[in-house]
Every structure is written in C-alpha cells, then in structure tokens.
MDTraj code that builds the backbone (N, CA, C; nanometers):
import mdtraj as md
import numpy as np

residues = "MET ILE PRO LYS ILE SER LYS HIS ILE LEU LEU ASP VAL LEU PRO GLU ASN LYS LYS THR LEU PHE PHE ILE LEU LEU LEU ALA GLY GLN LEU THR PHE SER VAL SER ILE GLY ALA GLY GLU THR ASP PHE LYS THR TYR ARG LYS VAL ALA GLN GLN GLU ILE ASN ARG GLN ILE GLU ILE VAL GLU GLU ASP PRO LEU ASP PHE LEU SER TYR TYR GLU LEU GLY HIS ALA TYR LEU ALA LEU GLY ARG HIS GLU GLU GLU VAL GLN ALA TYR LYS GLU ALA LEU LYS LEU ASN PRO LYS TYR ALA GLN ALA HIS TYR ASN LEU SER MET ALA TYR ASP HIS MET LYS LYS GLY GLU LYS ALA ILE HIS HIS MET GLN LYS ALA LEU ASN LEU TYR ALA THR LYS ARG ASN HIS GLN LYS ILE ARG THR THR GLN ARG GLN LEU LYS ARG PHE TYR MET SER TYR PRO ASP GLU GLU GLY SER VAL SER SER GLU LYS ALA GLN THR VAL LYS".split()
xyz = np.array([
    [11.5761, 19.9226, 7.3532],
    [11.4945, 19.8336, 7.2781],
    [11.4667, 19.7081, 7.3627],
    [11.3383, 19.6758, 7.3782],
    [11.2986, 19.5596, 7.4583],
    [11.2846, 19.4401, 7.3677],
    [11.3474, 19.3268, 7.4004],
    [11.3365, 19.2094, 7.3147],
    [11.1962, 19.1512, 7.3259],
    [11.1491, 19.0954, 7.2139],
    [11.0183, 19.0311, 7.2113],
    [11.0296, 18.8933, 7.2755],
    [10.9407, 18.8659, 7.3713],
    [10.9462, 18.7411, 7.4458],
    [10.8497, 18.6445, 7.3814],
    [10.8963, 18.5262, 7.3544],
    [10.8123, 18.4212, 7.2937],
    [10.7311, 18.3512, 7.4023],
    [10.6111, 18.3100, 7.3641],
    [10.5237, 18.2372, 7.4541],
    [10.5533, 18.0877, 7.4539],
    [10.6413, 18.0446, 7.3652],
    [10.6716, 17.9031, 7.3531],
    [10.7953, 17.8682, 7.4340],
    [10.7952, 17.7518, 7.4887],
    [10.9080, 17.7015, 7.5641],
    [10.9661, 17.5794, 7.4915],
    [11.0938, 17.5852, 7.4629],
    [11.1580, 17.4723, 7.4008],
    [11.2317, 17.3919, 7.5056],
    [11.2105, 17.2635, 7.5045],
    [11.2751, 17.1780, 7.6028],
    [11.3433, 17.0631, 7.5335],
    [11.4577, 17.0268, 7.5802],
    [11.5196, 16.9031, 7.5400],
    [11.4674, 16.7973, 7.6344],
    [11.3986, 16.7005, 7.5801],
    [11.3423, 16.5977, 7.6646],
    [11.4421, 16.4839, 7.6738],
    [11.5114, 16.4820, 7.7853],
    [11.6058, 16.3760, 7.8119],
    [11.5339, 16.2675, 7.8939],
    [11.5861, 16.1503, 7.8921],
    [11.5191, 16.0409, 7.9676],
    [11.4923, 16.0764, 8.1138],
    [11.5839, 16.1499, 8.1761],
    [11.5629, 16.1855, 8.3174],
    [11.4592, 16.2946, 8.3346],
    [11.4249, 16.3699, 8.2261],
    [11.3267, 16.4791, 8.2331],
    [11.1866, 16.4342, 8.1963],
    [11.1717, 16.3166, 8.1405],
    [11.0426, 16.2747, 8.0893],
    [10.9323, 16.2731, 8.1977],
    [10.9620, 16.2187, 8.3122],
    [10.8624, 16.2126, 8.4189],
    [10.8215, 16.3501, 8.4648],
    [10.9157, 16.4403, 8.4798],
    [10.8882, 16.5763, 8.5216],
    [10.8043, 16.6472, 8.4173],
    [10.8426, 16.6361, 8.2919],
    [10.7701, 16.6979, 8.1831],
    [10.6264, 16.6453, 8.1773],
    [10.6116, 16.5154, 8.1880],
    [10.4788, 16.4525, 8.1878],
    [10.3924, 16.5094, 8.2986],
    [10.4485, 16.5211, 8.4199],
    [10.3744, 16.5734, 8.5310],
    [10.3334, 16.7188, 8.5093],
    [10.4240, 16.7968, 8.4546],
    [10.3919, 16.9396, 8.4256],
    [10.2803, 16.9494, 8.3236],
    [10.2894, 16.8704, 8.2183],
    [10.1860, 16.8732, 8.1146],
    [10.0523, 16.8234, 8.1698],
    [10.0574, 16.7217, 8.2506],
    [9.9380, 16.6696, 8.3126],
    [9.8719, 16.7740, 8.4024],
    [9.9517, 16.8400, 8.4819],
    [9.9003, 16.9457, 8.5724],
    [9.8436, 17.0620, 8.4914],
    [9.9131, 17.1018, 8.3873],
    [9.8649, 17.2131, 8.3040],
    [9.7337, 17.1740, 8.2363],
    [9.7239, 17.0507, 8.1926],
    [9.5981, 17.0028, 8.1312],
    [9.4864, 17.0010, 8.2295],
    [9.5104, 16.9598, 8.3539],
    [9.4081, 16.9574, 8.4570],
    [9.3552, 17.0962, 8.4872],
    [9.4468, 17.1907, 8.4962],
    [9.4062, 17.3302, 8.5231],
    [9.3251, 17.3830, 8.4094],
    [9.3666, 17.3626, 8.2876],
    [9.2934, 17.4123, 8.1708],
    [9.1576, 17.3446, 8.1619],
    [9.1524, 17.2156, 8.1850],
    [9.0277, 17.1396, 8.1781],
    [8.9284, 17.1882, 8.2832],
    [8.9747, 17.2085, 8.4065],
    [8.8824, 17.2495, 8.5113],
    [8.8306, 17.3907, 8.4874],
    [8.9129, 17.4768, 8.4335],
    [8.8693, 17.6143, 8.4019],
    [8.7663, 17.6116, 8.2903],
    [8.7888, 17.5296, 8.1871],
    [8.6952, 17.5287, 8.0758],
    [8.5615, 17.4674, 8.1190],
    [8.5628, 17.3709, 8.2090],
    [8.4360, 17.3132, 8.2527],
    [8.3595, 17.4168, 8.3355],
    [8.4253, 17.4853, 8.4230],
    [8.3579, 17.5847, 8.5034],
    [8.2981, 17.6957, 8.4212],
    [8.3656, 17.7339, 8.3127],
    [8.3194, 17.8426, 8.2300],
    [8.2014, 17.8004, 8.1400],
    [8.1929, 17.6716, 8.1054],
    [8.0932, 17.6261, 8.0097],
    [7.9713, 17.5624, 8.0701],
    [7.9588, 17.5582, 8.2018],
    [7.8459, 17.4927, 8.2648],
    [7.7193, 17.5766, 8.2476],
    [7.6090, 17.5042, 8.2202],
    [7.4774, 17.5673, 8.2171],
    [7.3817, 17.4814, 8.2982],
    [7.2878, 17.5441, 8.3577],
    [7.1888, 17.4654, 8.4323],
    [7.0797, 17.4202, 8.3354],
    [6.9959, 17.3315, 8.3814],
    [6.8964, 17.2698, 8.2960],
    [6.7931, 17.3737, 8.2492],
    [6.7575, 17.4688, 8.3335],
    [6.6610, 17.5710, 8.2935],
    [6.7124, 17.6508, 8.1738],
    [6.8402, 17.6875, 8.1809],
    [6.9015, 17.7616, 8.0709],
    [6.9061, 17.6776, 7.9464],
    [6.9396, 17.5509, 7.9577],
    [6.9440, 17.4617, 7.8427],
    [6.8061, 17.4531, 7.7763],
    [6.7027, 17.4330, 7.8577],
    [6.5657, 17.4215, 7.8037],
    [6.5229, 17.5518, 7.7374],
    [6.5600, 17.6619, 7.7970],
    [6.5235, 17.7933, 7.7402],
    [6.5888, 17.8134, 7.6039],
    [6.7163, 17.7807, 7.5950],
    [6.7894, 17.7955, 7.4679],
    [6.7340, 17.6996, 7.3618],
    [6.7042, 17.5757, 7.4039],
    [6.6478, 17.4776, 7.3111],
    [6.5113, 17.5231, 7.2589],
    [6.4290, 17.5774, 7.3482],
    [6.2985, 17.6281, 7.3054],
    [6.3118, 17.7477, 7.2123],
    [6.4092, 17.8339, 7.2373],
    [6.4346, 17.9453, 7.1469],
    [6.4749, 17.8962, 7.0086],
    [6.5541, 17.7915, 7.0068],
    [6.5949, 17.7321, 6.8766],
    [6.4744, 17.6738, 6.8029],
    [6.3835, 17.6110, 6.8748],
    [6.2613, 17.5592, 6.8122],
    [6.1817, 17.6743, 6.7541],
    [6.1638, 17.7802, 6.8328],
    [6.0874, 17.8944, 6.7833],
    [6.1555, 17.9570, 6.6596],
    [6.2857, 17.9628, 6.6595],
    [6.3587, 18.0184, 6.5466],
    [6.3401, 17.9305, 6.4232],
    [6.3466, 17.8005, 6.4406],
    [6.3286, 17.7073, 6.3272],
    [6.1851, 17.7129, 6.2738],
    [6.0895, 17.7296, 6.3623],
    [5.9510, 17.7406, 6.3187],
    [5.9317, 17.8663, 6.2332],
    [5.9920, 17.9773, 6.2746],
    [5.9870, 18.1002, 6.1946],
    [6.0505, 18.0784, 6.0573],
    [6.1613, 18.0094, 6.0527],
    [6.2280, 17.9828, 5.9237],
    [6.1387, 17.8964, 5.8360],
    [6.0739, 17.7955, 5.8932],
    [5.9838, 17.7104, 5.8156],
    [5.8650, 17.7905, 5.7635],
    [5.8123, 17.8806, 5.8446],
    [5.7002, 17.9631, 5.8013],
    [5.7398, 18.0545, 5.6876],
    [5.8630, 18.1046, 5.6889],
    [5.9117, 18.1903, 5.5808],
    [5.9272, 18.1141, 5.4496],
    [5.9751, 17.9940, 5.4549],
    [5.9954, 17.9130, 5.3332],
    [5.9503, 17.7689, 5.3609],
    [5.8199, 17.7426, 5.3422],
    [5.7668, 17.6110, 5.3748],
    [5.8097, 17.5002, 5.2781],
    [5.8802, 17.5339, 5.1713],
    [5.9261, 17.4323, 5.0762],
    [6.0727, 17.3943, 5.0933],
    [6.1332, 17.4445, 5.1983],
    [6.2752, 17.4143, 5.2242],
    [6.2837, 17.2934, 5.3158],
    [6.3217, 17.1791, 5.2592],
    [6.3251, 17.0549, 5.3403],
    [6.4287, 17.0623, 5.4507],
    [6.5374, 17.1352, 5.4310],
    [6.6404, 17.1447, 5.5341],
    [6.5904, 17.2173, 5.6590],
    [6.5005, 17.3118, 5.6395],
    [6.4427, 17.3814, 5.7543],
    [6.3617, 17.2854, 5.8422],
    [6.2856, 17.1980, 5.7778],
    [6.2116, 17.0984, 5.8546],
    [6.3056, 17.0010, 5.9240],
    [6.4126, 16.9654, 5.8531],
    [6.5125, 16.8747, 5.9125],
    [6.5739, 16.9381, 6.0378],
    [6.6119, 17.0668, 6.0293],
    [6.6686, 17.1365, 6.1430],
    [6.5660, 17.1528, 6.2554],
    [6.4396, 17.1674, 6.2200],
    [6.3354, 17.1765, 6.3203],
    [6.3254, 17.0423, 6.3953],
    [6.3397, 16.9314, 6.3240],
    [6.3441, 16.8020, 6.3881],
    [6.4585, 16.7913, 6.4862],
    [6.5727, 16.8419, 6.4479],
    [6.6884, 16.8436, 6.5403],
    [6.6578, 16.9245, 6.6642],
    [6.5922, 17.0364, 6.6459],
    [6.5616, 17.1234, 6.7617],
    [6.4648, 17.0505, 6.8575],
    [6.3666, 16.9792, 6.8022],
    [6.2748, 16.9042, 6.8869],
    [6.3475, 16.7901, 6.9594],
    [6.4464, 16.7308, 6.8939],
    [6.5242, 16.6251, 6.9559],
    [6.5945, 16.6731, 7.0830],
    [6.6426, 16.7970, 7.0812],
    [6.7156, 16.8520, 7.1964],
    [6.6308, 16.8527, 7.3230],
    [6.4997, 16.8630, 7.3067],
    [6.4110, 16.8622, 7.4238],
    [6.3403, 16.7281, 7.4414],
    [6.3723, 16.6310, 7.3575],
    [6.3090, 16.4998, 7.3700],
    [6.1642, 16.4969, 7.3268],
    [6.1260, 16.5907, 7.2440],
    [5.9889, 16.5958, 7.1939],
    [5.9828, 16.5153, 7.0635],
    [5.9757, 16.3842, 7.0780],
    [5.9938, 16.2962, 6.9652],
    [5.8759, 16.2932, 6.8702],
    [5.7543, 16.3144, 6.9194],
    [5.6390, 16.3166, 6.8303],
    [5.6513, 16.4337, 6.7301],
    [5.6887, 16.5513, 6.7814],
    [5.7062, 16.6662, 6.6932],
    [5.8273, 16.6463, 6.6043],
    [5.9298, 16.5814, 6.6575],
    [6.0505, 16.5529, 6.5790],
    [6.0133, 16.4661, 6.4587],
    [5.9327, 16.3617, 6.4849],
    [5.8903, 16.2724, 6.3757],
    [5.8150, 16.3507, 6.2707],
    [5.7245, 16.4360, 6.3139],
    [5.6457, 16.5162, 6.2156],
    [5.7329, 16.6049, 6.1309],
    [5.8347, 16.6668, 6.1927],
    [5.9250, 16.7543, 6.1177],
    [6.0050, 16.6735, 6.0148],
    [6.0573, 16.5587, 6.0562],
    [6.1341, 16.4777, 5.9621],
    [6.0434, 16.4228, 5.8497],
    [5.9193, 16.3869, 5.8826],
    [5.8260, 16.3408, 5.7780],
    [5.8017, 16.4514, 5.6750],
    [5.7874, 16.5722, 5.7264],
    [5.7670, 16.6870, 5.6353],
    [5.8873, 16.7091, 5.5462],
    [6.0062, 16.6962, 5.6048],
    [6.1291, 16.7085, 5.5230],
    [6.1320, 16.6016, 5.4160],
    [6.0883, 16.4791, 5.4510],
    [6.0907, 16.3708, 5.3535],
    [5.9815, 16.3811, 5.2489],
    [5.8724, 16.4497, 5.2802],
    [5.7726, 16.4785, 5.1767],
    [5.8340, 16.5673, 5.0682],
    [5.9161, 16.6626, 5.1145],
    [5.9781, 16.7559, 5.0191],
    [6.0997, 16.6966, 4.9462],
    [6.1706, 16.6077, 5.0138],
    [6.2878, 16.5446, 4.9536],
    [6.2974, 16.3977, 5.0040],
    [6.2289, 16.3045, 4.9384],
    [6.2277, 16.1669, 4.9861],
    [6.3636, 16.0959, 4.9768],
    [6.4579, 16.1505, 4.9080],
    [6.5883, 16.0872, 4.8950],
    [6.6927, 16.1445, 4.9895],
    [6.6485, 16.2132, 5.0936],
    [6.7419, 16.2701, 5.1920],
    [6.7696, 16.1636, 5.2973],
    [6.8825, 16.0958, 5.2825],
    [6.9155, 15.9818, 5.3665],
    [6.9245, 16.0176, 5.5138],
    [6.9846, 16.1331, 5.5457],
    [7.0020, 16.1695, 5.6856],
    [6.8676, 16.1890, 5.7554],
    [6.7676, 16.2381, 5.6831],
    [6.6346, 16.2513, 5.7430],
    [6.5739, 16.1152, 5.7737],
    [6.5946, 16.0173, 5.6833],
    [6.5465, 15.8825, 5.7104],
    [6.6152, 15.8257, 5.8327],
    [6.7466, 15.8478, 5.8398],
    [6.8258, 15.7995, 5.9531],
    [6.7738, 15.8582, 6.0835],
    [6.7594, 15.9912, 6.0878],
    [6.7133, 16.0564, 6.2105],
    [6.5686, 16.0202, 6.2446],
    [6.4850, 16.0040, 6.1428],
    [6.3482, 15.9620, 6.1661],
    [6.3480, 15.8219, 6.2265],
    [6.4327, 15.7364, 6.1792],
    [6.4446, 15.6021, 6.2342],
    [6.4861, 15.6084, 6.3824],
    [6.5810, 15.6921, 6.4145],
    [6.6260, 15.7059, 6.5521],
    [6.5133, 15.7598, 6.6412],
    [6.4345, 15.8541, 6.5892],
    [6.3219, 15.9060, 6.6639],
    [6.2185, 15.7972, 6.6915],
    [6.1899, 15.7156, 6.5895],
    [6.0998, 15.6033, 6.6102],
    [6.1558, 15.5083, 6.7137],
    [6.2848, 15.4878, 6.7142],
    [6.3481, 15.4010, 6.8124],
    [6.3271, 15.4562, 6.9538],
    [6.3421, 15.5879, 6.9700],
    [6.3184, 15.6497, 7.1002],
    [6.1743, 15.6263, 7.1468],
    [6.0831, 15.6217, 7.0491],
    [5.9421, 15.6006, 7.0789],
    [5.9038, 15.4509, 7.0879],
    [6.0035, 15.3650, 7.0704],
    [5.9874, 15.2181, 7.0769],
    [5.8956, 15.1665, 6.9659],
    [5.9050, 15.2268, 6.8472],
    [5.8279, 15.1819, 6.7327],
    [5.9254, 15.1147, 6.6364],
    [5.9526, 14.9868, 6.6680],
    [6.0585, 14.9130, 6.6006],
    [6.0401, 14.8958, 6.4511],
    [5.9174, 14.8619, 6.4083],
    [5.8938, 14.8354, 6.2662],
    [5.9247, 14.9599, 6.1828],
    [5.8770, 15.0757, 6.2285],
    [5.9033, 15.1998, 6.1561],
    [6.0506, 15.2395, 6.1630],
    [6.1130, 15.2135, 6.2775],
    [6.2555, 15.2443, 6.2902],
    [6.3368, 15.1626, 6.1924],
    [6.3071, 15.0348, 6.1831],
    [6.3776, 14.9467, 6.0898],
    [6.3520, 14.9895, 5.9460],
    [6.2268, 15.0202, 5.9146],
    [6.1894, 15.0591, 5.7774],
    [6.2709, 15.1809, 5.7316],
    [6.2744, 15.2842, 5.8147],
    [6.3448, 15.4066, 5.7715],
    [6.4971, 15.3918, 5.7748],
    [6.5475, 15.3049, 5.8651],
    [6.6916, 15.2796, 5.8672],
    [6.7307, 15.2042, 5.7399],
    [6.6464, 15.1140, 5.6947],
    [6.6768, 15.0443, 5.5694],
    [6.6729, 15.1406, 5.4488],
    [6.5783, 15.2331, 5.4513],
    [6.5747, 15.3347, 5.3449],
    [6.7033, 15.4177, 5.3458],
    [6.7474, 15.4563, 5.4657],
    [6.8705, 15.5351, 5.4748],
    [6.9872, 15.4522, 5.4231],
    [6.9912, 15.3250, 5.4583],
    [7.1012, 15.2365, 5.4128],
    [7.1028, 15.2292, 5.2595],
    [6.9859, 15.2134, 5.1986],
    [6.9778, 15.2047, 5.0533],
    [7.0241, 15.3354, 4.9894],
    [6.9854, 15.4470, 5.0449],
    [7.0246, 15.5774, 4.9886],
    [7.1755, 15.6007, 5.0054],
    [7.2302, 15.5642, 5.1200],
    [7.3737, 15.5784, 5.1412],
    [7.4505, 15.4846, 5.0457],
    [7.3945, 15.3657, 5.0215],
    [7.4605, 15.2717, 4.9307],
    [7.4607, 15.3281, 4.7893],
    [7.3528, 15.3940, 4.7484],
    [7.3480, 15.4560, 4.6176],
    [7.4534, 15.5651, 4.6040],
    [7.4739, 15.6404, 4.7104],
    [7.5726, 15.7482, 4.7095],
    [7.7137, 15.6974, 4.7363],
    [7.7248, 15.5706, 4.7743],
    [7.8532, 15.5072, 4.8078],
    [7.9254, 15.5778, 4.9217],
    [7.8487, 15.6169, 5.0191],
    [7.9023, 15.6799, 5.1380],
    [7.9318, 15.5690, 5.2410],
    [8.0546, 15.5151, 5.2334],
    [8.0852, 15.3939, 5.3087],
    [8.0823, 15.4149, 5.4633],
    [8.1223, 15.5298, 5.5068],
    [8.1170, 15.5564, 5.6510],
    [7.9725, 15.5531, 5.7019],
    [7.8849, 15.6182, 5.6291],
    [7.7431, 15.6202, 5.6667],
    [7.6809, 15.4808, 5.6524],
    [7.7259, 15.4078, 5.5530],
    [7.6733, 15.2709, 5.5340],
    [7.7079, 15.1867, 5.6572],
    [7.8298, 15.1932, 5.7044],
    [7.8679, 15.1145, 5.8221],
    [7.7920, 15.1570, 5.9450],
    [7.7747, 15.2888, 5.9644],
    [7.7013, 15.3381, 6.0800],
    [7.5553, 15.2890, 6.0746],
    [7.4970, 15.2976, 5.9550],
    [7.3597, 15.2559, 5.9400],
    [7.3447, 15.1050, 5.9597],
    [7.4380, 15.0282, 5.9115],
    [7.4356, 14.8841, 5.9332],
    [7.4427, 14.8475, 6.0813],
    [7.5278, 14.9198, 6.1553],
    [7.5367, 14.8943, 6.2982],
    [7.4039, 14.9250, 6.3682],
    [7.3392, 15.0351, 6.3273],
    [7.2115, 15.0685, 6.3872],
    [7.1051, 14.9641, 6.3537],
    [7.1044, 14.9189, 6.2274],
    [7.0093, 14.8143, 6.1884],
    [7.0295, 14.6880, 6.2710],
    [7.1533, 14.6510, 6.2897],
    [7.1801, 14.5316, 6.3708],
    [7.1301, 14.5496, 6.5133],
    [7.1513, 14.6699, 6.5693],
    [7.1008, 14.6984, 6.7016],
    [6.9474, 14.6920, 6.7058],
    [6.8829, 14.7440, 6.6008],
    [6.7372, 14.7410, 6.5944],
    [6.6860, 14.5961, 6.5869],
    [6.7533, 14.5147, 6.5048],
    [6.7116, 14.3751, 6.4951],
    [6.7239, 14.3033, 6.6294],
    [6.8247, 14.3409, 6.7075],
    [6.8404, 14.2811, 6.8390],
    [6.7381, 14.3362, 6.9376],
    [6.7062, 14.4656, 6.9250],
    [6.6112, 14.5290, 7.0172],
    [6.4665, 14.4948, 6.9868],
    [6.4382, 14.4712, 6.8592],
    [6.3004, 14.4427, 6.8164],
    [6.2988, 14.3096, 6.7392],
    [6.3176, 14.1985, 6.8092],
    [6.3243, 14.0685, 6.7376],
    [6.1943, 14.0334, 6.6693],
    [6.0799, 14.0798, 6.7186],
    [5.9534, 14.0500, 6.6576],
    [5.9372, 14.1174, 6.5224],
    [6.0043, 14.2290, 6.5039],
    [5.9929, 14.3064, 6.3799],
    [6.0768, 14.2443, 6.2682],
    [6.1714, 14.1606, 6.3025],
    [6.2614, 14.1043, 6.2035],
    [6.1875, 14.0139, 6.1074],
    [6.0774, 13.9554, 6.1479],
    [6.0006, 13.8690, 6.0603],
    [5.9407, 13.9433, 5.9418],
    [5.9172, 14.0726, 5.9578],
    [5.8595, 14.1485, 5.8479],
    [5.9644, 14.1880, 5.7442],
    [6.0917, 14.1644, 5.7790],
    [6.2027, 14.1970, 5.6877],
    [6.2591, 14.0669, 5.6388],
    [6.3046, 14.0662, 5.5148],
    [6.3603, 13.9411, 5.4642],
    [6.4797, 13.8969, 5.5470],
    [6.4901, 13.7677, 5.5666],
    [6.5984, 13.7169, 5.6555],
    [6.7348, 13.7358, 5.5908],
    [6.7389, 13.7469, 5.4558],
    [6.8675, 13.7709, 5.3907],
    [6.9278, 13.9038, 5.4331],
    [6.8440, 14.0071, 5.4356],
    [6.8951, 14.1382, 5.4763],
    [6.9386, 14.1352, 5.6223],
    [6.8654, 14.0661, 5.7035],
    [6.9016, 14.0596, 5.8449],
    [7.0357, 13.9877, 5.8634],
    [7.0631, 13.8890, 5.7811],
    [7.1887, 13.8156, 5.7941],
    [7.3048, 13.8957, 5.7385],
    [7.2818, 13.9771, 5.6360],
    [7.3938, 14.0543, 5.5775],
    [7.4370, 14.1705, 5.6625],
    [7.3540, 14.2139, 5.7519],
    [7.3877, 14.3273, 5.8402],
    [7.4694, 14.2744, 5.9570],
    [7.5987, 14.2873, 5.9494],
    [7.6853, 14.2399, 6.0594],
    [7.7896, 14.3411, 6.0916],
])
top = md.Topology()
chain = top.add_chain()
for i, resn in enumerate(residues, 1):
    res = top.add_residue(resn, chain, resSeq=i)
    for name in ("N", "CA", "C"):
        top.add_atom(name, md.element.get_by_symbol(name[0]), res)
traj = md.Trajectory(xyz[None], top)
C-alpha cells in the first residue's frame, strides 16, 4: 500500500527561519508570476481582432432584440475596447433611450464624452448618474461618481459656470 502524499508543506516558522521562508516564497512567487505573464501575453493585432469580434457579436445580439437596453450597453463597452468613442456614445445613448434610469450607462456615457473632450456633456451625464445612485443609496458608486465630477470640474473649468456653484462646492 502506497501512502498518499500531500501537496501541502507545514512549516514551523521560527524567528531564525523567517528570512529563509520569505526568500523561498518570494522566489516561488516570481516564478509563478513570470510563467503566468508569458502564458497570457497577446499582441496588439490579436487584441484588436478579438475586440472587433466582440463588437460584431454584440451587434448581432442587438439586431436580435433591439429593445434590450443591456445589449446596447454591452455594445458600448465593446466599442470602448477599441477606443471608438463616437460609436460608444451612440450605443450608450440608445441604451438610455430604452432605460433612462440606468445609472451605469450615464456614468459610462459621461466617461466617453470625457475621452472626446466634451466637458459639458460629461458633467451633465455624471450628475445624472450621481442623482440615480443617490436615489438607490449606492454609497460606493456615489463616492466614485463624486470623484469623477470633481475631476471634471478641474479639467473643464469653463463648464462649471453652467452648473450651480452649490453642487460644485459639495463635490469633494
């Protein structure tokens, strides 16, 4: 009868063994990390090809069910992967036509406008997202949205005049 060998190693970590154990774990981590990076690398052509395939797949899904706002939202995400922000904006707008209270679509639309340097629209949709998150009491999203709004106010100081100064001051 052959005894079953465990893959786990139990060590008593004594003060004199700590440095050695740390070095062994560090070395094991480096080897694992370098192997995983080598296995997961893709070149830019492959990335673009996969991203385009995702866009095509999302377009097919939208064509099958044109009233599904999440399909348009996912199509916007697919366009984002290739930096096609004009198409991304159109997809998010379509999602918001179908569901105007979808806060994440407002948030992503705002970010797309920011990529396109359209500050007024970016601020407008980020404020809508903030209001919707506040209604849902999603505090993590509220904080994230407030940080983005603050960044937008700093990036687009000319646009702040179109927004009430009270809101600009409360976003900290």
